PDB file with one MODEL, atoms N, CA, C and O in Angstrom:
MODEL        1
ATOM      1  N   UNK A   1      96.537 102.460  97.576  1.00  0.00           N
ATOM      2  CA  UNK A   1      95.151 102.880  97.294  1.00  0.00           C
ATOM      3  C   UNK A   1      95.144 103.534  95.916  1.00  0.00           C
ATOM      4  O   UNK A   1      96.025 104.327  95.583  1.00  0.00           O
ATOM      5  N   UNK A   2      94.162 103.196  95.145  1.00  0.00           N
ATOM      6  CA  UNK A   2      94.028 103.968  93.844  1.00  0.00           C
ATOM      7  C   UNK A   2      92.993 105.115  93.938  1.00  0.00           C
ATOM      8  O   UNK A   2      92.377 105.397  94.965  1.00  0.00           O
ATOM      9  N   UNK A   3      92.880 105.716  92.796  1.00  0.00           N
ATOM     10  CA  UNK A   3      92.072 106.902  92.761  1.00  0.00           C
ATOM     11  C   UNK A   3      90.653 106.583  92.899  1.00  0.00           C
ATOM     12  O   UNK A   3      89.942 107.316  93.587  1.00  0.00           O
ATOM     13  N   UNK A   4      90.153 105.507  92.278  1.00  0.00           N
ATOM     14  CA  UNK A   4      88.775 105.060  92.381  1.00  0.00           C
ATOM     15  C   UNK A   4      88.354 104.659  93.785  1.00  0.00           C
ATOM     16  O   UNK A   4      87.224 104.942  94.183  1.00  0.00           O
ATOM     17  N   UNK A   5      89.236 104.004  94.557  1.00  0.00           N
ATOM     18  CA  UNK A   5      88.951 103.608  95.913  1.00  0.00           C
ATOM     19  C   UNK A   5      88.843 104.897  96.808  1.00  0.00           C
ATOM     20  O   UNK A   5      87.950 105.032  97.644  1.00  0.00           O
ATOM     21  N   UNK A   6      89.761 105.776  96.584  1.00  0.00           N
ATOM     22  CA  UNK A   6      89.745 107.092  97.376  1.00  0.00           C
ATOM     23  C   UNK A   6      88.483 107.873  97.100  1.00  0.00           C
ATOM     24  O   UNK A   6      87.812 108.363  98.008  1.00  0.00           O
ATOM     25  N   UNK A   7      88.172 107.979  95.791  1.00  0.00           N
ATOM     26  CA  UNK A   7      86.855 108.614  95.429  1.00  0.00           C
ATOM     27  C   UNK A   7      85.650 107.933  96.085  1.00  0.00           C
ATOM     28  O   UNK A   7      84.754 108.607  96.592  1.00  0.00           O
ATOM     29  N   UNK A   8      85.632 106.656  96.073  1.00  0.00           N
ATOM     30  CA  UNK A   8      84.480 105.991  96.765  1.00  0.00           C
ATOM     31  C   UNK A   8      84.421 106.345  98.295  1.00  0.00           C
ATOM     32  O   UNK A   8      83.380 106.694  98.852  1.00  0.00           O
ATOM     33  N   UNK A   9      85.577 106.228  98.890  1.00  0.00           N
ATOM     34  CA  UNK A   9      85.669 106.582 100.341  1.00  0.00           C
ATOM     35  C   UNK A   9      85.140 108.028 100.623  1.00  0.00           C
ATOM     36  O   UNK A   9      84.459 108.248 101.625  1.00  0.00           O
ATOM     37  N   UNK A  10      85.441 108.947  99.784  1.00  0.00           N
ATOM     38  CA  UNK A  10      85.089 110.273 100.075  1.00  0.00           C
ATOM     39  C   UNK A  10      83.563 110.545  99.801  1.00  0.00           C
ATOM     40  O   UNK A  10      82.873 111.287 100.499  1.00  0.00           O
ATOM     41  N   UNK A  11      83.122 109.850  98.693  1.00  0.00           N
ATOM     42  CA  UNK A  11      81.659 109.996  98.427  1.00  0.00           C
ATOM     43  C   UNK A  11      80.868 109.346  99.497  1.00  0.00           C
ATOM     44  O   UNK A  11      79.762 109.801  99.790  1.00  0.00           O
ATOM     45  N   UNK A  12      81.389 108.257 100.133  1.00  0.00           N
ATOM     46  CA  UNK A  12      80.607 107.706 101.234  1.00  0.00           C
ATOM     47  C   UNK A  12      80.343 108.607 102.326  1.00  0.00           C
ATOM     48  O   UNK A  12      79.322 108.481 103.001  1.00  0.00           O
ATOM     49  N   UNK A  13      81.250 109.567 102.560  1.00  0.00           N
ATOM     50  CA  UNK A  13      81.168 110.582 103.559  1.00  0.00           C
ATOM     51  C   UNK A  13      79.932 111.509 103.407  1.00  0.00           C
ATOM     52  O   UNK A  13      79.525 112.205 104.337  1.00  0.00           O
ATOM     53  N   UNK A  14      79.397 111.479 102.253  1.00  0.00           N
ATOM     54  CA  UNK A  14      78.313 112.444 101.860  1.00  0.00           C
ATOM     55  C   UNK A  14      76.956 111.845 102.059  1.00  0.00           C
ATOM     56  O   UNK A  14      75.956 112.534 101.852  1.00  0.00           O
ATOM     57  N   UNK A  15      76.860 110.511 102.478  1.00  0.00           N
ATOM     58  CA  UNK A  15      75.619 109.818 102.540  1.00  0.00           C
ATOM     59  C   UNK A  15      75.498 109.320 103.911  1.00  0.00           C
ATOM     60  O   UNK A  15      76.500 109.200 104.617  1.00  0.00           O
ATOM     61  N   UNK A  16      74.238 109.002 104.356  1.00  0.00           N
ATOM     62  CA  UNK A  16      73.959 108.407 105.658  1.00  0.00           C
ATOM     63  C   UNK A  16      74.530 106.972 105.656  1.00  0.00           C
ATOM     64  O   UNK A  16      74.508 106.272 104.643  1.00  0.00           O
ATOM     65  N   UNK A  17      75.043 106.566 106.841  1.00  0.00           N
ATOM     66  CA  UNK A  17      75.038 107.225 108.157  1.00  0.00           C
ATOM     67  C   UNK A  17      76.250 108.041 108.365  1.00  0.00           C
ATOM     68  O   UNK A  17      76.367 108.676 109.413  1.00  0.00           O
ATOM     69  N   UNK A  18      77.209 108.079 107.404  1.00  0.00           N
ATOM     70  CA  UNK A  18      78.445 108.863 107.609  1.00  0.00           C
ATOM     71  C   UNK A  18      78.205 110.389 107.628  1.00  0.00           C
ATOM     72  O   UNK A  18      78.887 111.125 108.342  1.00  0.00           O
ATOM     73  N   UNK A  19      77.226 110.844 106.831  1.00  0.00           N
ATOM     74  CA  UNK A  19      77.116 112.224 106.720  1.00  0.00           C
ATOM     75  C   UNK A  19      76.575 112.937 107.965  1.00  0.00           C
ATOM     76  O   UNK A  19      76.679 114.154 108.123  1.00  0.00           O
ATOM     77  N   UNK A  20      75.988 112.104 108.842  1.00  0.00           N
ATOM     78  CA  UNK A  20      75.489 112.636 110.110  1.00  0.00           C
ATOM     79  C   UNK A  20      76.468 112.643 111.313  1.00  0.00           C
ATOM     80  O   UNK A  20      76.153 113.065 112.426  1.00  0.00           O
ATOM     81  N   UNK A  21      77.644 112.153 111.000  1.00  0.00           N
ATOM     82  CA  UNK A  21      78.692 112.213 112.044  1.00  0.00           C
ATOM     83  C   UNK A  21      79.991 112.777 111.451  1.00  0.00           C
ATOM     84  O   UNK A  21      80.070 113.057 110.255  1.00  0.00           O
ATOM     85  N   UNK A  22      80.971 112.931 112.280  1.00  0.00           N
ATOM     86  CA  UNK A  22      82.201 113.410 111.818  1.00  0.00           C
ATOM     87  C   UNK A  22      83.256 112.322 111.744  1.00  0.00           C
ATOM     88  O   UNK A  22      83.798 111.874 112.754  1.00  0.00           O
ATOM     89  N   UNK A  23      83.526 111.915 110.517  1.00  0.00           N
ATOM     90  CA  UNK A  23      84.526 110.818 110.261  1.00  0.00           C
ATOM     91  C   UNK A  23      85.783 111.506 109.629  1.00  0.00           C
ATOM     92  O   UNK A  23      85.683 112.367 108.755  1.00  0.00           O
ATOM     93  N   UNK A  24      86.913 111.083 110.112  1.00  0.00           N
ATOM     94  CA  UNK A  24      88.137 111.673 109.543  1.00  0.00           C
ATOM     95  C   UNK A  24      88.968 110.467 109.050  1.00  0.00           C
ATOM     96  O   UNK A  24      89.182 109.481 109.755  1.00  0.00           O
ATOM     97  N   UNK A  25      89.430 110.623 107.758  1.00  0.00           N
ATOM     98  CA  UNK A  25      90.421 109.645 107.186  1.00  0.00           C
ATOM     99  C   UNK A  25      91.754 110.272 107.249  1.00  0.00           C
ATOM    100  O   UNK A  25      91.883 111.476 107.026  1.00  0.00           O
ATOM    101  N   UNK A  26      92.764 109.500 107.546  1.00  0.00           N
ATOM    102  CA  UNK A  26      94.173 110.028 107.567  1.00  0.00           C
ATOM    103  C   UNK A  26      95.017 109.133 106.637  1.00  0.00           C
ATOM    104  O   UNK A  26      94.872 107.911 106.604  1.00  0.00           O
ATOM    105  N   UNK A  27      95.883 109.791 105.902  1.00  0.00           N
ATOM    106  CA  UNK A  27      96.612 109.032 104.948  1.00  0.00           C
ATOM    107  C   UNK A  27      98.101 109.330 105.167  1.00  0.00           C
ATOM    108  O   UNK A  27      98.489 110.406 105.622  1.00  0.00           O
ATOM    109  N   UNK A  28      98.917 108.319 104.820  1.00  0.00           N
ATOM    110  CA  UNK A  28     100.432 108.362 104.871  1.00  0.00           C
ATOM    111  C   UNK A  28     100.964 107.940 103.586  1.00  0.00           C
ATOM    112  O   UNK A  28     100.282 107.226 102.851  1.00  0.00           O
ATOM    113  N   UNK A  29     102.150 108.331 103.252  1.00  0.00           N
ATOM    114  CA  UNK A  29     102.822 107.881 102.085  1.00  0.00           C
ATOM    115  C   UNK A  29     103.113 106.395 102.043  1.00  0.00           C
ATOM    116  O   UNK A  29     103.128 105.764 100.987  1.00  0.00           O
ATOM    117  N   UNK A  30     103.340 105.867 103.219  1.00  0.00           N
ATOM    118  CA  UNK A  30     103.715 104.532 103.346  1.00  0.00           C
ATOM    119  C   UNK A  30     103.090 104.020 104.623  1.00  0.00           C
ATOM    120  O   UNK A  30     102.819 104.846 105.495  1.00  0.00           O
ATOM    121  N   UNK A  31     102.825 102.691 104.828  1.00  0.00           N
ATOM    122  CA  UNK A  31     102.369 102.158 106.033  1.00  0.00           C
ATOM    123  C   UNK A  31     103.133 102.546 107.261  1.00  0.00           C
ATOM    124  O   UNK A  31     102.592 102.856 108.322  1.00  0.00           O
ATOM    125  N   UNK A  32     104.428 102.508 107.049  1.00  0.00           N
ATOM    126  CA  UNK A  32     105.393 102.789 108.177  1.00  0.00           C
ATOM    127  C   UNK A  32     105.742 104.253 108.468  1.00  0.00           C
ATOM    128  O   UNK A  32     106.586 104.530 109.320  1.00  0.00           O
ATOM    129  N   UNK A  33     105.094 105.192 107.761  1.00  0.00           N
ATOM    130  CA  UNK A  33     105.397 106.513 107.931  1.00  0.00           C
ATOM    131  C   UNK A  33     104.287 107.283 108.517  1.00  0.00           C
ATOM    132  O   UNK A  33     103.141 106.834 108.513  1.00  0.00           O
ATOM    133  N   UNK A  34     104.595 108.450 109.030  1.00  0.00           N
ATOM    134  CA  UNK A  34     103.646 109.358 109.742  1.00  0.00           C
ATOM    135  C   UNK A  34     102.634 109.844 108.753  1.00  0.00           C
ATOM    136  O   UNK A  34     102.953 109.960 107.570  1.00  0.00           O
ATOM    137  N   UNK A  35     101.402 110.141 109.187  1.00  0.00           N
ATOM    138  CA  UNK A  35     100.375 110.570 108.314  1.00  0.00           C
ATOM    139  C   UNK A  35     100.779 111.967 107.754  1.00  0.00           C
ATOM    140  O   UNK A  35     101.398 112.771 108.451  1.00  0.00           O
ATOM    141  N   UNK A  36     100.397 112.234 106.437  1.00  0.00           N
ATOM    142  CA  UNK A  36     100.698 113.516 105.828  1.00  0.00           C
ATOM    143  C   UNK A  36      99.337 114.253 105.490  1.00  0.00           C
ATOM    144  O   UNK A  36      99.380 115.464 105.274  1.00  0.00           O
ATOM    145  N   UNK A  37      98.256 113.644 105.441  1.00  0.00           N
ATOM    146  CA  UNK A  37      97.035 114.275 105.148  1.00  0.00           C
ATOM    147  C   UNK A  37      95.813 113.679 105.889  1.00  0.00           C
ATOM    148  O   UNK A  37      95.724 112.457 106.007  1.00  0.00           O
ATOM    149  N   UNK A  38      94.907 114.478 106.373  1.00  0.00           N
ATOM    150  CA  UNK A  38      93.699 114.017 106.891  1.00  0.00           C
ATOM    151  C   UNK A  38      92.602 114.714 106.240  1.00  0.00           C
ATOM    152  O   UNK A  38      92.766 115.845 105.783  1.00  0.00           O
ATOM    153  N   UNK A  39      91.388 114.043 106.166  1.00  0.00           N
ATOM    154  CA  UNK A  39      90.211 114.644 105.515  1.00  0.00           C
ATOM    155  C   UNK A  39      88.908 114.251 106.168  1.00  0.00           C
ATOM    156  O   UNK A  39      88.692 113.097 106.537  1.00  0.00           O
ATOM    157  N   UNK A  40      88.031 115.261 106.304  1.00  0.00           N
ATOM    158  CA  UNK A  40      86.675 115.068 106.796  1.00  0.00           C
ATOM    159  C   UNK A  40      85.716 115.999 105.989  1.00  0.00           C
ATOM    160  O   UNK A  40      86.100 117.007 105.396  1.00  0.00           O
ATOM    161  N   UNK A  41      84.399 115.546 106.031  1.00  0.00           N
ATOM    162  CA  UNK A  41      83.402 116.348 105.442  1.00  0.00           C
ATOM    163  C   UNK A  41      82.725 117.261 106.396  1.00  0.00           C
ATOM    164  O   UNK A  41      82.258 116.782 107.429  1.00  0.00           O
ATOM    165  N   UNK A  42      82.628 118.529 106.149  1.00  0.00           N
ATOM    166  CA  UNK A  42      81.916 119.416 107.056  1.00  0.00           C
ATOM    167  C   UNK A  42      80.434 119.363 106.661  1.00  0.00           C
ATOM    168  O   UNK A  42      80.064 119.643 105.521  1.00  0.00           O
ATOM    169  N   UNK A  43      79.559 118.976 107.691  1.00  0.00           N
ATOM    170  CA  UNK A  43      78.169 118.686 107.494  1.00  0.00           C
ATOM    171  C   UNK A  43      77.424 120.003 107.078  1.00  0.00           C
ATOM    172  O   UNK A  43      76.423 119.953 106.364  1.00  0.00           O
ATOM    173  N   UNK A  44      77.883 121.043 107.492  1.00  0.00           N
ATOM    174  CA  UNK A  44      77.056 122.306 107.217  1.00  0.00           C
ATOM    175  C   UNK A  44      77.433 122.870 105.801  1.00  0.00           C
ATOM    176  O   UNK A  44      76.564 123.310 105.047  1.00  0.00           O
ATOM    177  N   UNK A  45      78.706 122.842 105.485  1.00  0.00           N
ATOM    178  CA  UNK A  45      79.142 123.435 104.170  1.00  0.00           C
ATOM    179  C   UNK A  45      79.132 122.406 103.018  1.00  0.00           C
ATOM    180  O   UNK A  45      79.057 122.745 101.837  1.00  0.00           O
ATOM    181  N   UNK A  46      79.212 121.109 103.446  1.00  0.00           N
ATOM    182  CA  UNK A  46      79.304 120.016 102.509  1.00  0.00           C
ATOM    183  C   UNK A  46      80.651 120.123 101.690  1.00  0.00           C
ATOM    184  O   UNK A  46      80.698 119.780 100.509  1.00  0.00           O
ATOM    185  N   UNK A  47      81.743 120.616 102.376  1.00  0.00           N
ATOM    186  CA  UNK A  47      82.949 120.690 101.838  1.00  0.00           C
ATOM    187  C   UNK A  47      83.997 119.771 102.490  1.00  0.00           C
ATOM    188  O   UNK A  47      83.954 119.569 103.704  1.00  0.00           O
ATOM    189  N   UNK A  48      84.901 119.231 101.737  1.00  0.00           N
ATOM    190  CA  UNK A  48      85.939 118.348 102.360  1.00  0.00           C
ATOM    191  C   UNK A  48      86.947 119.309 102.926  1.00  0.00           C
ATOM    192  O   UNK A  48      87.373 120.235 102.236  1.00  0.00           O
ATOM    193  N   UNK A  49      87.318 119.122 104.102  1.00  0.00           N
ATOM    194  CA  UNK A  49      88.426 119.802 104.811  1.00  0.00           C
ATOM    195  C   UNK A  49      89.619 118.903 104.787  1.00  0.00           C
ATOM    196  O   UNK A  49      89.639 117.864 105.447  1.00  0.00           O
ATOM    197  N   UNK A  50      90.627 119.294 104.026  1.00  0.00           N
ATOM    198  CA  UNK A  50      91.759 118.460 103.886  1.00  0.00           C
ATOM    199  C   UNK A  50      92.902 119.149 104.649  1.00  0.00           C
ATOM    200  O   UNK A  50      93.321 120.235 104.247  1.00  0.00           O
ATOM    201  N   UNK A  51      93.382 118.597 105.659  1.00  0.00           N
ATOM    202  CA  UNK A  51      94.500 119.077 106.448  1.00  0.00           C
ATOM    203  C   UNK A  51      95.810 118.473 105.978  1.00  0.00           C
ATOM    204  O   UNK A  51      96.025 117.265 106.066  1.00  0.00           O
ATOM    205  N   UNK A  52      96.669 119.325 105.484  1.00  0.00           N
ATOM    206  CA  UNK A  52      98.003 118.902 105.049  1.00  0.00           C
ATOM    207  C   UNK A  52      98.898 118.943 106.278  1.00  0.00           C
ATOM    208  O   UNK A  52      99.392 120.006 106.656  1.00  0.00           O
ATOM    209  N   UNK A  53      99.095 117.856 106.865  1.00  0.00           N
ATOM    210  CA  UNK A  53      99.813 117.788 108.180  1.00  0.00           C
ATOM    211  C   UNK A  53     101.254 118.261 108.015  1.00  0.00           C
ATOM    212  O   UNK A  53     101.757 119.014 108.849  1.00  0.00           O
ATOM    213  N   UNK A  54     101.957 117.806 106.894  1.00  0.00           N
ATOM    214  CA  UNK A  54     103.326 118.208 106.785  1.00  0.00           C
ATOM    215  C   UNK A  54     103.538 119.707 106.471  1.00  0.00           C
ATOM    216  O   UNK A  54     104.522 120.293 106.923  1.00  0.00           O
ATOM    217  N   UNK A  55     102.584 120.358 105.668  1.00  0.00           N
ATOM    218  CA  UNK A  55     102.700 121.737 105.381  1.00  0.00           C
ATOM    219  C   UNK A  55     101.988 122.646 106.376  1.00  0.00           C
ATOM    220  O   UNK A  55     102.144 123.866 106.332  1.00  0.00           O
ATOM    221  N   UNK A  56     101.219 122.058 107.256  1.00  0.00           N
ATOM    222  CA  UNK A  56     100.442 122.864 108.299  1.00  0.00           C
ATOM    223  C   UNK A  56      99.456 123.758 107.705  1.00  0.00           C
ATOM    224  O   UNK A  56      99.313 124.891 108.164  1.00  0.00           O
ATOM    225  N   UNK A  57      98.740 123.322 106.683  1.00  0.00           N
ATOM    226  CA  UNK A  57      97.553 124.122 106.190  1.00  0.00           C
ATOM    227  C   UNK A  57      96.418 123.280 105.815  1.00  0.00           C
ATOM    228  O   UNK A  57      96.576 122.090 105.545  1.00  0.00           O
ATOM    229  N   UNK A  58      95.214 123.891 105.788  1.00  0.00           N
ATOM    230  CA  UNK A  58      93.944 123.302 105.476  1.00  0.00           C
ATOM    231  C   UNK A  58      93.388 123.740 104.153  1.00  0.00           C
ATOM    232  O   UNK A  58      93.325 124.946 103.915  1.00  0.00           O
ATOM    233  N   UNK A  59      92.995 122.894 103.312  1.00  0.00           N
ATOM    234  CA  UNK A  59      92.197 123.170 102.090  1.00  0.00           C
ATOM    235  C   UNK A  59      90.782 122.815 102.267  1.00  0.00           C
ATOM    236  O   UNK A  59      90.501 121.834 102.955  1.00  0.00           O
ATOM    237  N   UNK A  60      89.846 123.535 101.697  1.00  0.00           N
ATOM    238  CA  UNK A  60      88.462 123.252 101.660  1.00  0.00           C
ATOM    239  C   UNK A  60      87.956 123.100 100.243  1.00  0.00           C
ATOM    240  O   UNK A  60      88.098 124.011  99.427  1.00  0.00           O
ATOM    241  N   UNK A  61      87.369 121.961  99.949  1.00  0.00           N
ATOM    242  CA  UNK A  61      87.015 121.656  98.631  1.00  0.00           C
ATOM    243  C   UNK A  61      85.633 120.989  98.535  1.00  0.00           C
ATOM    244  O   UNK A  61      85.350 119.977  99.176  1.00  0.00           O
ATOM    245  N   UNK A  62      84.844 121.574  97.750  1.00  0.00           N
ATOM    246  CA  UNK A  62      83.397 120.948  97.625  1.00  0.00           C
ATOM    247  C   UNK A  62      83.338 119.855  96.629  1.00  0.00           C
ATOM    248  O   UNK A  62      82.482 118.972  96.685  1.00  0.00           O
ATOM    249  N   UNK A  63      84.314 119.924  95.655  1.00  0.00           N
ATOM    250  CA  UNK A  63      84.335 118.948  94.565  1.00  0.00           C
ATOM    251  C   UNK A  63      85.170 117.721  94.985  1.00  0.00           C
ATOM    252  O   UNK A  63      86.317 117.871  95.406  1.00  0.00           O
ATOM    253  N   UNK A  64      84.587 116.489  94.869  1.00  0.00           N
ATOM    254  CA  UNK A  64      85.234 115.249  95.208  1.00  0.00           C
ATOM    255  C   UNK A  64      86.466 114.998  94.373  1.00  0.00           C
ATOM    256  O   UNK A  64      87.494 114.494  94.824  1.00  0.00           O
ATOM    257  N   UNK A  65      86.287 115.395  93.091  1.00  0.00           N
ATOM    258  CA  UNK A  65      87.476 115.118  92.198  1.00  0.00           C
ATOM    259  C   UNK A  65      88.709 115.907  92.559  1.00  0.00           C
ATOM    260  O   UNK A  65      89.825 115.386  92.537  1.00  0.00           O
ATOM    261  N   UNK A  66      88.490 117.258  92.915  1.00  0.00           N
ATOM    262  CA  UNK A  66      89.665 118.038  93.299  1.00  0.00           C
ATOM    263  C   UNK A  66      90.177 117.502  94.623  1.00  0.00           C
ATOM    264  O   UNK A  66      91.398 117.479  94.780  1.00  0.00           O
ATOM    265  N   UNK A  67      89.396 117.074  95.579  1.00  0.00           N
ATOM    266  CA  UNK A  67      89.843 116.509  96.839  1.00  0.00           C
ATOM    267  C   UNK A  67      90.680 115.279  96.532  1.00  0.00           C
ATOM    268  O   UNK A  67      91.801 115.156  97.024  1.00  0.00           O
ATOM    269  N   UNK A  68      90.154 114.376  95.732  1.00  0.00           N
ATOM    270  CA  UNK A  68      90.950 113.228  95.424  1.00  0.00           C
ATOM    271  C   UNK A  68      92.330 113.549  94.740  1.00  0.00           C
ATOM    272  O   UNK A  68      93.351 112.953  95.084  1.00  0.00           O
ATOM    273  N   UNK A  69      92.326 114.397  93.875  1.00  0.00           N
ATOM    274  CA  UNK A  69      93.578 114.835  93.242  1.00  0.00           C
ATOM    275  C   UNK A  69      94.486 115.382  94.183  1.00  0.00           C
ATOM    276  O   UNK A  69      95.675 115.075  94.108  1.00  0.00           O
ATOM    277  N   UNK A  70      94.049 116.201  95.112  1.00  0.00           N
ATOM    278  CA  UNK A  70      94.962 116.773  96.102  1.00  0.00           C
ATOM    279  C   UNK A  70      95.647 115.770  96.986  1.00  0.00           C
ATOM    280  O   UNK A  70      96.846 115.804  97.259  1.00  0.00           O
ATOM    281  N   UNK A  71      94.709 114.793  97.449  1.00  0.00           N
ATOM    282  CA  UNK A  71      95.150 113.772  98.398  1.00  0.00           C
ATOM    283  C   UNK A  71      96.200 112.838  97.682  1.00  0.00           C
ATOM    284  O   UNK A  71      97.264 112.546  98.226  1.00  0.00           O
ATOM    285  N   UNK A  72      95.852 112.403  96.472  1.00  0.00           N
ATOM    286  CA  UNK A  72      96.759 111.584  95.743  1.00  0.00           C
ATOM    287  C   UNK A  72      98.102 112.203  95.504  1.00  0.00           C
ATOM    288  O   UNK A  72      99.149 111.570  95.643  1.00  0.00           O
ATOM    289  N   UNK A  73      98.040 113.482  95.135  1.00  0.00           N
ATOM    290  CA  UNK A  73      99.334 114.216  95.024  1.00  0.00           C
ATOM    291  C   UNK A  73     100.180 114.251  96.241  1.00  0.00           C
ATOM    292  O   UNK A  73     101.400 114.104  96.173  1.00  0.00           O
ATOM    293  N   UNK A  74      99.530 114.449  97.379  1.00  0.00           N
ATOM    294  CA  UNK A  74     100.326 114.546  98.670  1.00  0.00           C
ATOM    295  C   UNK A  74     100.877 113.198  99.222  1.00  0.00           C
ATOM    296  O   UNK A  74     101.932 113.108  99.850  1.00  0.00           O
ATOM    297  N   UNK A  75     100.035 112.145  98.914  1.00  0.00           N
ATOM    298  CA  UNK A  75     100.556 110.889  99.435  1.00  0.00           C
ATOM    299  C   UNK A  75     101.354 110.039  98.498  1.00  0.00           C
ATOM    300  O   UNK A  75     101.914 109.021  98.905  1.00  0.00           O
ATOM    301  N   UNK A  76     101.423 110.446  97.204  1.00  0.00           N
ATOM    302  CA  UNK A  76     102.225 109.676  96.225  1.00  0.00           C
ATOM    303  C   UNK A  76     103.722 109.938  96.514  1.00  0.00           C
ATOM    304  O   UNK A  76     104.182 111.032  96.842  1.00  0.00           O
ATOM    305  N   UNK A  77     104.427 108.785  96.349  1.00  0.00           N
ATOM    306  CA  UNK A  77     105.909 108.899  96.498  1.00  0.00           C
ATOM    307  C   UNK A  77     106.470 109.118  94.993  1.00  0.00           C
ATOM    308  O   UNK A  77     105.837 108.746  94.005  1.00  0.00           O
ATOM    309  N   UNK A  78     107.584 109.688  94.937  1.00  0.00           N
ATOM    310  CA  UNK A  78     108.227 109.937  93.618  1.00  0.00           C
ATOM    311  C   UNK A  78     108.389 108.542  92.841  1.00  0.00           C
ATOM    312  O   UNK A  78     108.305 108.512  91.613  1.00  0.00           O
ATOM    313  N   UNK A  79     108.607 107.478  93.542  1.00  0.00           N
ATOM    314  CA  UNK A  79     108.678 106.165  92.914  1.00  0.00           C
ATOM    315  C   UNK A  79     107.398 105.736  92.173  1.00  0.00           C
ATOM    316  O   UNK A  79     107.438 105.043  91.157  1.00  0.00           O
ATOM    317  N   UNK A  80     106.248 106.191  92.742  1.00  0.00           N
ATOM    318  CA  UNK A  80     104.972 105.694  92.198  1.00  0.00           C
ATOM    319  C   UNK A  80     104.397 106.640  91.167  1.00  0.00           C
ATOM    320  O   UNK A  80     103.320 106.372  90.636  1.00  0.00           O
ATOM    321  N   UNK A  81     105.081 107.752  90.858  1.00  0.00           N
ATOM    322  CA  UNK A  81     104.573 108.785  89.932  1.00  0.00           C
ATOM    323  C   UNK A  81     104.955 108.321  88.512  1.00  0.00           C
ATOM    324  O   UNK A  81     104.649 109.006  87.536  1.00  0.00           O
TER     325      UNK A  81
ENDMDL
END
């Protein structure tokens, strides 16, 4: 997945019908690996909640660009950098 595809996915969470429900995207480094990051949009705060599954922490970001950068960084493998 490239940065533009991810940005489009996250922006879709901000508009109807997705903005009125809780959708969560989960990402792995590879198809065959466990998920490393999940993200959903908080309807009240309009912030992306990004759960870093490997590190056991959650980041909240209102800016889609920052959210995309964080997710790309976490799911990129060293070979693809």
